[in-house]
N, CA, C, O and the ligand as a Tripos MOL2 file, in Angstrom:
@<TRIPOS>MOLECULE
protein
  237   235    60     0     0
PROTEIN
NO_CHARGES

@<TRIPOS>ATOM
      1 N          23.9910   -0.2220  -12.1130 N.3       1 MET1
      2 CA         22.7710   -0.8420  -12.6700 C.3       1 MET1
      3 C          21.7160    0.2300  -12.8870 C.2       1 MET1
      4 O          21.4510    1.0110  -11.9730 O.2       1 MET1
      5 N          21.1020    0.2970  -14.0710 N.am      2 PRO2
      6 CA         20.1220    1.3560  -14.3380 C.3       2 PRO2
      7 C          18.8850    1.2110  -13.4560 C.2       2 PRO2
      8 O          18.4890    0.1110  -13.0710 O.2       2 PRO2
      9 N          18.3040    2.3370  -13.1600 N.am      3 LEU3
     10 CA         17.0280    2.3570  -12.4420 C.3       3 LEU3
     11 C          15.9090    2.4870  -13.4560 C.2       3 LEU3
     12 O          15.9460    3.3460  -14.3370 O.2       3 LEU3
     13 N          14.9140    1.6250  -13.3210 N.am      4 ILE4
     14 CA         13.8270    1.5560  -14.2910 C.3       4 ILE4
     15 C          12.5400    2.0480  -13.6320 C.2       4 ILE4
     16 O          12.2410    1.7070  -12.4870 O.2       4 ILE4
     17 N          11.7930    2.8490  -14.3700 N.am      5 CYS5
     18 CA         10.5080    3.3440  -13.8850 C.3       5 CYS5
     19 C           9.4910    2.1970  -13.8730 C.2       5 CYS5
     20 O           9.3290    1.5180  -14.8870 O.2       5 CYS5
     21 N           8.8040    1.9690  -12.7510 N.am      6 PRO6
     22 CA          7.8210    0.8860  -12.7030 C.3       6 PRO6
     23 C           6.5330    1.2090  -13.4470 C.2       6 PRO6
     24 O           5.7030    0.3240  -13.6540 O.2       6 PRO6
     25 N           6.3550    2.4520  -13.8480 N.am      7 GLN7
     26 CA          5.1260    2.8460  -14.5350 C.3       7 GLN7
     27 C           5.2540    2.7120  -16.0500 C.2       7 GLN7
     28 O           4.3710    2.1530  -16.7010 O.2       7 GLN7
     29 N           6.3430    3.2200  -16.6100 N.am      8 CYS8
     30 CA          6.4910    3.1720  -18.0690 C.3       8 CYS8
     31 C           7.5490    2.1770  -18.5040 C.2       8 CYS8
     32 O           7.6240    1.8390  -19.6850 O.2       8 CYS8
     33 N           8.3710    1.6990  -17.5740 N.am      9 GLY9
     34 CA          9.3380    0.6590  -17.9050 C.3       9 GLY9
     35 C          10.6100    1.1590  -18.5660 C.2       9 GLY9
     36 O          11.4100    0.3610  -19.0550 O.2       9 GLY9
     37 N          10.8020    2.4670  -18.5860 N.am     10 LYS10
     38 CA         11.9940    3.0260  -19.2130 C.3      10 LYS10
     39 C          12.9820    3.4860  -18.1430 C.2      10 LYS10
     40 O          12.6020    3.8680  -17.0360 O.2      10 LYS10
     41 N          14.2560    3.4350  -18.5100 N.am     11 SER11
     42 CA         15.2330    4.0840  -17.6520 C.3      11 SER11
     43 C          15.1040    5.5920  -17.8640 C.2      11 SER11
     44 O          14.5290    6.0320  -18.8600 O.2      11 SER11
     45 N          15.6190    6.3580  -16.9620 N.am     12 GLY12
     46 CA         15.4810    7.7990  -17.0770 C.3      12 GLY12
     47 C          14.9550    8.4010  -15.7930 C.2      12 GLY12
     48 O          14.4750    9.5350  -15.7650 O.2      12 GLY12
     49 N          15.0550    7.6230  -14.7350 N.am     13 LEU13
     50 CA         14.7060    8.1480  -13.4240 C.3      13 LEU13
     51 C          15.8500    9.0060  -12.9110 C.2      13 LEU13
     52 O          17.0220    8.6950  -13.1270 O.2      13 LEU13
     53 N          15.5080   10.0540  -12.2500 N.am     14 TYR14
     54 CA         16.5390   10.8040  -11.5540 C.3      14 TYR14
     55 C          16.0750   11.0750  -10.1370 C.2      14 TYR14
     56 O          14.8790   11.0960   -9.8460 O.2      14 TYR14
     57 N          17.0410   11.2800   -9.2670 N.am     15 LEU15
     58 CA         16.7370   11.4500   -7.8540 C.3      15 LEU15
     59 C          16.1330   12.8240   -7.6230 C.2      15 LEU15
     60 O          16.7730   13.8480   -7.8640 O.2      15 LEU15
     61 N          14.8930   12.8340   -7.1540 N.am     16 GLU16
     62 CA         14.2120   14.0930   -6.8820 C.3      16 GLU16
     63 C          14.6620   14.6320   -5.5350 C.2      16 GLU16
     64 O          15.0360   15.7980   -5.4120 O.2      16 GLU16
     65 N          14.6210   13.7800   -4.5370 N.am     17 THR17
     66 CA         15.0470   14.1810   -3.2020 C.3      17 THR17
     67 C          15.4070   12.9480   -2.4010 C.2      17 THR17
     68 O          14.9240   11.8510   -2.6800 O.2      17 THR17
     69 N          16.2340   13.1250   -1.4310 N.am     18 GLY18
     70 CA         16.5890   12.0200   -0.5520 C.3      18 GLY18
     71 C          16.6730   12.5230    0.8690 C.2      18 GLY18
     72 O          16.9090   13.7050    1.1150 O.2      18 GLY18
     73 N          16.4780   11.6190    1.7910 N.am     19 GLY19
     74 CA         16.5320   12.0560    3.1800 C.3      19 GLY19
     75 C          15.9810   10.9920    4.0860 C.2      19 GLY19
     76 O          15.9990    9.8060    3.7590 O.2      19 GLY19
     77 N          15.4880   11.4240    5.2360 N.am     20 VAL20
     78 CA         15.0280   10.4650    6.2360 C.3      20 VAL20
     79 C          13.8440    9.6530    5.7360 C.2      20 VAL20
     80 O          13.6300    8.5290    6.1910 O.2      20 VAL20
     81 N          13.0730   10.2040    4.8070 N.am     21 MET21
     82 CA         11.9280    9.4830    4.2640 C.3      21 MET21
     83 C          12.3340    8.5230    3.1500 C.2      21 MET21
     84 O          11.4980    7.7880    2.6230 O.2      21 MET21
     85 N          13.6050    8.5310    2.7950 N.am     22 GLY22
     86 CA         14.0580    7.6880    1.6980 C.3      22 GLY22
     87 C          14.1980    8.5070    0.4370 C.2      22 GLY22
     88 O          13.8420    9.6850    0.3950 O.2      22 GLY22
     89 N          14.7220    7.8660   -0.5870 N.am     23 ASN23
     90 CA         14.9340    8.5480   -1.8510 C.3      23 ASN23
     91 C          13.6390    8.5720   -2.6650 C.2      23 ASN23
     92 O          12.9350    7.5680   -2.7750 O.2      23 ASN23
     93 N          13.3500    9.7270   -3.2240 N.am     24 ILE24
     94 CA         12.2050    9.8700   -4.1110 C.3      24 ILE24
     95 C          12.7350   10.1060   -5.5190 C.2      24 ILE24
     96 O          13.5550   10.9940   -5.7530 O.2      24 ILE24
     97 N          12.2520    9.2980   -6.4410 N.am     25 TYR25
     98 CA         12.7080    9.3930   -7.8250 C.3      25 TYR25
     99 C          11.5960    9.9560   -8.6950 C.2      25 TYR25
    100 O          10.4100    9.7650   -8.4270 O.2      25 TYR25
    101 N          12.0100   10.6480   -9.7360 N.am     26 ARG26
    102 CA         11.0710   11.1880  -10.7160 C.3      26 ARG26
    103 C          11.4700   10.6470  -12.0820 C.2      26 ARG26
    104 O          12.6530   10.4840  -12.3790 O.2      26 ARG26
    105 N          10.4680   10.3710  -12.9070 N.am     27 CYS27
    106 CA         10.7120    9.7970  -14.2270 C.3      27 CYS27
    107 C          10.6690   10.8780  -15.2920 C.2      27 CYS27
    108 O           9.7810   11.7300  -15.2910 O.2      27 CYS27
    109 N          11.6360   10.8380  -16.2040 N.am     28 LYS28
    110 CA         11.6660   11.8150  -17.2960 C.3      28 LYS28
    111 C          10.6510   11.4910  -18.3770 C.2      28 LYS28
    112 O          10.2690   12.3630  -19.1570 O.2      28 LYS28
    113 N          10.2040   10.2140  -18.4260 N.am     29 ASN29
    114 CA          9.3790    9.7610  -19.5460 C.3      29 ASN29
    115 C           7.8850    9.7920  -19.2520 C.2      29 ASN29
    116 O           7.0710    9.8190  -20.1750 O.2      29 ASN29
    117 N           7.5210    9.7880  -17.9750 N.am     30 CYS30
    118 CA          6.1100    9.8260  -17.6150 C.3      30 CYS30
    119 C           5.9780   10.6120  -16.3240 C.2      30 CYS30
    120 O           6.9040   11.3190  -15.9260 O.2      30 CYS30
    121 N           4.8380   10.4930  -15.6710 N.am     31 THR31
    122 CA          4.5590   11.3370  -14.5130 C.3      31 THR31
    123 C           4.9420   10.6720  -13.2000 C.2      31 THR31
    124 O           4.6330   11.1860  -12.1250 O.2      31 THR31
    125 N           5.6160    9.5270  -13.2860 N.am     32 TYR32
    126 CA          5.8840    8.7670  -12.0660 C.3      32 TYR32
    127 C           6.8000    9.5130  -11.1040 C.2      32 TYR32
    128 O           7.8470   10.0320  -11.4920 O.2      32 TYR32
    129 N           6.3850    9.5540   -9.8500 N.am     33 ILE33
    130 CA          7.2340   10.0210   -8.7620 C.3      33 ILE33
    131 C           7.0500    9.0440   -7.6160 C.2      33 ILE33
    132 O           5.9170    8.7520   -7.2340 O.2      33 ILE33
    133 N           8.1310    8.5380   -7.0650 N.am     34 GLY34
    134 CA          7.9810    7.6420   -5.9410 C.3      34 GLY34
    135 C           9.2980    7.0420   -5.5220 C.2      34 GLY34
    136 O          10.3450    7.3090   -6.1120 O.2      34 GLY34
    137 N           9.2250    6.2210   -4.4870 N.am     35 ASN35
    138 CA         10.4540    5.6210   -3.9690 C.3      35 ASN35
    139 C          10.6490    4.1960   -4.4550 C.2      35 ASN35
    140 O          11.6790    3.5820   -4.1790 O.2      35 ASN35
    141 N           9.6580    3.6570   -5.1840 N.am     36 PHE36
    142 CA          9.8040    2.3140   -5.7280 C.3      36 PHE36
    143 C          10.3510    2.3870   -7.1370 C.2      36 PHE36
    144 O           9.7540    3.0180   -8.0090 O.2      36 PHE36
    145 N          11.4780    1.7480   -7.3620 N.am     37 VAL37
    146 CA         12.0620    1.6910   -8.6930 C.3      37 VAL37
    147 C          12.5120    0.2610   -8.9540 C.2      37 VAL37
    148 O          12.7090   -0.5200   -8.0230 O.2      37 VAL37
    149 N          12.6720   -0.0670  -10.2140 N.am     38 ILE38
    150 CA         13.1740   -1.3680  -10.6110 C.3      38 ILE38
    151 C          14.6480   -1.2130  -10.9770 C.2      38 ILE38
    152 O          15.0240   -0.2910  -11.7000 O.2      38 ILE38
    153 N          15.4640   -2.1120  -10.4760 N.am     39 GLU39
    154 CA         16.8660   -2.1340  -10.8860 C.3      39 GLU39
    155 C          17.0540   -3.2800  -11.8520 C.2      39 GLU39
    156 O          16.7760   -4.4310  -11.5190 O.2      39 GLU39
    157 N          17.5240   -2.9730  -13.0500 N.am     40 SER40
    158 CA         17.6790   -4.0200  -14.0590 C.3      40 SER40
    159 C          18.8080   -3.6730  -15.0060 C.2      40 SER40
    160 O          19.0600   -2.5000  -15.2790 O.2      40 SER40
    161 N          19.4860   -4.6880  -15.5040 N.am     41 ASP41
    162 CA         20.4890   -4.4730  -16.5350 C.3      41 ASP41
    163 C          19.8460   -4.0650  -17.8530 C.2      41 ASP41
    164 O          20.4780   -3.4250  -18.6940 O.2      41 ASP41
    165 N          18.5710   -4.4460  -18.0250 N.am     42 ASP42
    166 CA         17.8370   -4.1110  -19.2310 C.3      42 ASP42
    167 C          17.2840   -2.7050  -19.0790 C.2      42 ASP42
    168 O          16.4710   -2.4550  -18.1890 O.2      42 ASP42
    169 N          17.7120   -1.7800  -19.9340 N.am     43 ASP43
    170 CA         17.2900   -0.3940  -19.7460 C.3      43 ASP43
    171 C          15.9410   -0.0860  -20.3850 C.2      43 ASP43
    172 O          15.4990    1.0630  -20.3720 O.2      43 ASP43
    173 N          15.2860   -1.0930  -20.9400 N.am     44 ASP44
    174 CA         13.9080   -0.9170  -21.3990 C.3      44 ASP44
    175 C          13.0810   -2.0740  -20.8490 C.2      44 ASP44
    176 O          13.1100   -3.1900  -21.3690 O.2      44 ASP44
    177 N          12.3530   -1.7760  -19.7960 N.am     45 PHE45
    178 CA         11.6290   -2.8140  -19.0640 C.3      45 PHE45
    179 C          10.1640   -2.8680  -19.4860 C.2      45 PHE45
    180 O           9.3750   -3.6070  -18.8970 O.2      45 PHE45
    181 N           9.7940   -2.0840  -20.5100 N.am     46 SER46
    182 CA          8.3770   -1.9360  -20.8430 C.3      46 SER46
    183 C           7.7520   -3.2540  -21.3010 C.2      46 SER46
    184 O           6.5860   -3.5190  -21.0080 O.2      46 SER46
    185 N           8.5130   -4.0740  -22.0120 N.am     47 GLU47
    186 CA          7.9450   -5.3500  -22.4640 C.3      47 GLU47
    187 C           7.6500   -6.2590  -21.2830 C.2      47 GLU47
    188 O           6.6260   -6.9420  -21.2600 O.2      47 GLU47
    189 N           8.5410   -6.2680  -20.3070 N.am     48 GLU48
    190 CA          8.3220   -7.0850  -19.1240 C.3      48 GLU48
    191 C           7.0990   -6.5970  -18.3510 C.2      48 GLU48
    192 O           6.2980   -7.3990  -17.8710 O.2      48 GLU48
    193 N           6.9610   -5.2830  -18.2370 N.am     49 LEU49
    194 CA          5.7960   -4.7330  -17.5390 C.3      49 LEU49
    195 C           4.5150   -5.0990  -18.2710 C.2      49 LEU49
    196 O           3.5180   -5.4700  -17.6520 O.2      49 LEU49
    197 N           4.5500   -4.9940  -19.5910 N.am     50 GLU50
    198 CA          3.3700   -5.3060  -20.3930 C.3      50 GLU50
    199 C           2.9970   -6.7750  -20.2390 C.2      50 GLU50
    200 O           1.8190   -7.1140  -20.1270 O.2      50 GLU50
    201 N           4.0000   -7.6400  -20.2330 N.am     51 ALA51
    202 CA          3.7450   -9.0710  -20.0410 C.3      51 ALA51
    203 C           3.1110   -9.3180  -18.6810 C.2      51 ALA51
    204 O           2.2210  -10.1570  -18.5420 O.2      51 ALA51
    205 N           3.5780   -8.5770  -17.6760 N.am     52 GLY52
    206 CA          3.0040   -8.7200  -16.3340 C.3      52 GLY52
    207 C           1.5630   -8.2780  -16.2940 C.2      52 GLY52
    208 O           0.7310   -8.9080  -15.6410 O.2      52 GLY52
    209 N           1.2570   -7.1760  -17.0040 N.am     53 ARG53
    210 CA         -0.1350   -6.7010  -17.0400 C.3      53 ARG53
    211 C          -1.0330   -7.7250  -17.7170 C.2      53 ARG53
    212 O          -2.1330   -8.0140  -17.2440 O.2      53 ARG53
    213 N          -0.5520   -8.2700  -18.8310 N.am     54 ARG54
    214 CA         -1.3540   -9.2670  -19.5410 C.3      54 ARG54
    215 C          -1.5900  -10.4870  -18.6670 C.2      54 ARG54
    216 O          -2.6790  -11.0600  -18.6790 O.2      54 ARG54
    217 N          -0.5720  -10.8890  -17.9080 N.am     55 ALA55
    218 CA         -0.7070  -12.0560  -17.0300 C.3      55 ALA55
    219 C          -1.7590  -11.7900  -15.9630 C.2      55 ALA55
    220 O          -2.5350  -12.6820  -15.6210 O.2      55 ALA55
    221 N          -1.7910  -10.5650  -15.4320 N.am     56 GLN56
    222 CA         -2.7860  -10.2390  -14.4080 C.3      56 GLN56
    223 C          -4.1880  -10.2170  -15.0010 C.2      56 GLN56
    224 O          -5.1340  -10.7070  -14.3850 O.2      56 GLN56
    225 N          -4.3240   -9.6480  -16.1980 N.am     57 LEU57
    226 CA         -5.6300   -9.5740  -16.8440 C.3      57 LEU57
    227 C          -6.1400  -10.9570  -17.2040 C.2      57 LEU57
    228 O          -7.3470  -11.1820  -17.2790 O.2      57 LEU57
    229 N          -5.2190  -11.8800  -17.4250 N.am     58 GLY58
    230 CA         -5.6130  -13.2100  -17.8560 C.3      58 GLY58
    231 C          -6.1520  -14.0950  -16.7480 C.2      58 GLY58
    232 O          -6.5810  -15.2220  -16.9980 O.2      58 GLY58
    233 N          -6.1300  -13.5820  -15.5160 N.am     59 LYS59
    234 CA         -6.5990  -14.4200  -14.4000 C.3      59 LYS59
    235 C          -8.1100  -14.6080  -14.4510 C.2      59 LYS59
    236 O          -8.6780  -15.2830  -13.5930 O.2      59 LYS59
    237 ZN          8.1540    6.4670  -16.2590 Zn       60 ZN60
@<TRIPOS>BOND
     1     1     2 1
     2     2     3 1
     3     3     4 2
     4     3     5 am
     5     5     6 1
     6     6     7 1
     7     7     8 2
     8     7     9 am
     9     9    10 1
    10    10    11 1
    11    11    12 2
    12    11    13 am
    13    13    14 1
    14    14    15 1
    15    15    16 2
    16    15    17 am
    17    17    18 1
    18    18    19 1
    19    19    20 2
    20    19    21 am
    21    21    22 1
    22    22    23 1
    23    23    24 2
    24    23    25 am
    25    25    26 1
    26    26    27 1
    27    27    28 2
    28    27    29 am
    29    29    30 1
    30    30    31 1
    31    31    32 2
    32    31    33 am
    33    33    34 1
    34    34    35 1
    35    35    36 2
    36    35    37 am
    37    37    38 1
    38    38    39 1
    39    39    40 2
    40    39    41 am
    41    41    42 1
    42    42    43 1
    43    43    44 2
    44    43    45 am
    45    45    46 1
    46    46    47 1
    47    47    48 2
    48    47    49 am
    49    49    50 1
    50    50    51 1
    51    51    52 2
    52    51    53 am
    53    53    54 1
    54    54    55 1
    55    55    56 2
    56    55    57 am
    57    57    58 1
    58    58    59 1
    59    59    60 2
    60    59    61 am
    61    61    62 1
    62    62    63 1
    63    63    64 2
    64    63    65 am
    65    65    66 1
    66    66    67 1
    67    67    68 2
    68    67    69 am
    69    69    70 1
    70    70    71 1
    71    71    72 2
    72    71    73 am
    73    73    74 1
    74    74    75 1
    75    75    76 2
    76    75    77 am
    77    77    78 1
    78    78    79 1
    79    79    80 2
    80    79    81 am
    81    81    82 1
    82    82    83 1
    83    83    84 2
    84    83    85 am
    85    85    86 1
    86    86    87 1
    87    87    88 2
    88    87    89 am
    89    89    90 1
    90    90    91 1
    91    91    92 2
    92    91    93 am
    93    93    94 1
    94    94    95 1
    95    95    96 2
    96    95    97 am
    97    97    98 1
    98    98    99 1
    99    99   100 2
   100    99   101 am
   101   101   102 1
   102   102   103 1
   103   103   104 2
   104   103   105 am
   105   105   106 1
   106   106   107 1
   107   107   108 2
   108   107   109 am
   109   109   110 1
   110   110   111 1
   111   111   112 2
   112   111   113 am
   113   113   114 1
   114   114   115 1
   115   115   116 2
   116   115   117 am
   117   117   118 1
   118   118   119 1
   119   119   120 2
   120   119   121 am
   121   121   122 1
   122   122   123 1
   123   123   124 2
   124   123   125 am
   125   125   126 1
   126   126   127 1
   127   127   128 2
   128   127   129 am
   129   129   130 1
   130   130   131 1
   131   131   132 2
   132   131   133 am
   133   133   134 1
   134   134   135 1
   135   135   136 2
   136   135   137 am
   137   137   138 1
   138   138   139 1
   139   139   140 2
   140   139   141 am
   141   141   142 1
   142   142   143 1
   143   143   144 2
   144   143   145 am
   145   145   146 1
   146   146   147 1
   147   147   148 2
   148   147   149 am
   149   149   150 1
   150   150   151 1
   151   151   152 2
   152   151   153 am
   153   153   154 1
   154   154   155 1
   155   155   156 2
   156   155   157 am
   157   157   158 1
   158   158   159 1
   159   159   160 2
   160   159   161 am
   161   161   162 1
   162   162   163 1
   163   163   164 2
   164   163   165 am
   165   165   166 1
   166   166   167 1
   167   167   168 2
   168   167   169 am
   169   169   170 1
   170   170   171 1
   171   171   172 2
   172   171   173 am
   173   173   174 1
   174   174   175 1
   175   175   176 2
   176   175   177 am
   177   177   178 1
   178   178   179 1
   179   179   180 2
   180   179   181 am
   181   181   182 1
   182   182   183 1
   183   183   184 2
   184   183   185 am
   185   185   186 1
   186   186   187 1
   187   187   188 2
   188   187   189 am
   189   189   190 1
   190   190   191 1
   191   191   192 2
   192   191   193 am
   193   193   194 1
   194   194   195 1
   195   195   196 2
   196   195   197 am
   197   197   198 1
   198   198   199 1
   199   199   200 2
   200   199   201 am
   201   201   202 1
   202   202   203 1
   203   203   204 2
   204   203   205 am
   205   205   206 1
   206   206   207 1
   207   207   208 2
   208   207   209 am
   209   209   210 1
   210   210   211 1
   211   211   212 2
   212   211   213 am
   213   213   214 1
   214   214   215 1
   215   215   216 2
   216   215   217 am
   217   217   218 1
   218   218   219 1
   219   219   220 2
   220   219   221 am
   221   221   222 1
   222   222   223 1
   223   223   224 2
   224   223   225 am
   225   225   226 1
   226   226   227 1
   227   227   228 2
   228   227   229 am
   229   229   230 1
   230   230   231 1
   231   231   232 2
   232   231   233 am
   233   233   234 1
   234   234   235 1
   235   235   236 2
@<TRIPOS>SUBSTRUCTURE
     1 MET1         2 RESIDUE 1 A MET
     2 PRO2         6 RESIDUE 1 A PRO
     3 LEU3        10 RESIDUE 1 A LEU
     4 ILE4        14 RESIDUE 1 A ILE
     5 CYS5        18 RESIDUE 1 A CYS
     6 PRO6        22 RESIDUE 1 A PRO
     7 GLN7        26 RESIDUE 1 A GLN
     8 CYS8        30 RESIDUE 1 A CYS
     9 GLY9        34 RESIDUE 1 A GLY
    10 LYS10       38 RESIDUE 1 A LYS
    11 SER11       42 RESIDUE 1 A SER
    12 GLY12       46 RESIDUE 1 A GLY
    13 LEU13       50 RESIDUE 1 A LEU
    14 TYR14       54 RESIDUE 1 A TYR
    15 LEU15       58 RESIDUE 1 A LEU
    16 GLU16       62 RESIDUE 1 A GLU
    17 THR17       66 RESIDUE 1 A THR
    18 GLY18       70 RESIDUE 1 A GLY
    19 GLY19       74 RESIDUE 1 A GLY
    20 VAL20       78 RESIDUE 1 A VAL
    21 MET21       82 RESIDUE 1 A MET
    22 GLY22       86 RESIDUE 1 A GLY
    23 ASN23       90 RESIDUE 1 A ASN
    24 ILE24       94 RESIDUE 1 A ILE
    25 TYR25       98 RESIDUE 1 A TYR
    26 ARG26      102 RESIDUE 1 A ARG
    27 CYS27      106 RESIDUE 1 A CYS
    28 LYS28      110 RESIDUE 1 A LYS
    29 ASN29      114 RESIDUE 1 A ASN
    30 CYS30      118 RESIDUE 1 A CYS
    31 THR31      122 RESIDUE 1 A THR
    32 TYR32      126 RESIDUE 1 A TYR
    33 ILE33      130 RESIDUE 1 A ILE
    34 GLY34      134 RESIDUE 1 A GLY
    35 ASN35      138 RESIDUE 1 A ASN
    36 PHE36      142 RESIDUE 1 A PHE
    37 VAL37      146 RESIDUE 1 A VAL
    38 ILE38      150 RESIDUE 1 A ILE
    39 GLU39      154 RESIDUE 1 A GLU
    40 SER40      158 RESIDUE 1 A SER
    41 ASP41      162 RESIDUE 1 A ASP
    42 ASP42      166 RESIDUE 1 A ASP
    43 ASP43      170 RESIDUE 1 A ASP
    44 ASP44      174 RESIDUE 1 A ASP
    45 PHE45      178 RESIDUE 1 A PHE
    46 SER46      182 RESIDUE 1 A SER
    47 GLU47      186 RESIDUE 1 A GLU
    48 GLU48      190 RESIDUE 1 A GLU
    49 LEU49      194 RESIDUE 1 A LEU
    50 GLU50      198 RESIDUE 1 A GLU
    51 ALA51      202 RESIDUE 1 A ALA
    52 GLY52      206 RESIDUE 1 A GLY
    53 ARG53      210 RESIDUE 1 A ARG
    54 ARG54      214 RESIDUE 1 A ARG
    55 ALA55      218 RESIDUE 1 A ALA
    56 GLN56      222 RESIDUE 1 A GLN
    57 LEU57      226 RESIDUE 1 A LEU
    58 GLY58      230 RESIDUE 1 A GLY
    59 LYS59      234 RESIDUE 1 A LYS
    60 ZN60       237 GROUP 0 **** ****
């Protein structure tokens, strides 16, 4: 299952480092570095992220 960047919504994360602190991923498409990633069959999650942002702004 592809790993999706939670910042830009694109697949293209690669494992930066792993160890006792957990796996740290880096995104090829933006500046995201972190241990939180989205796992999805959809390799372009940007529309879903955008919909989520709009939903939050609409509150
Ligand atoms: Zn990204």
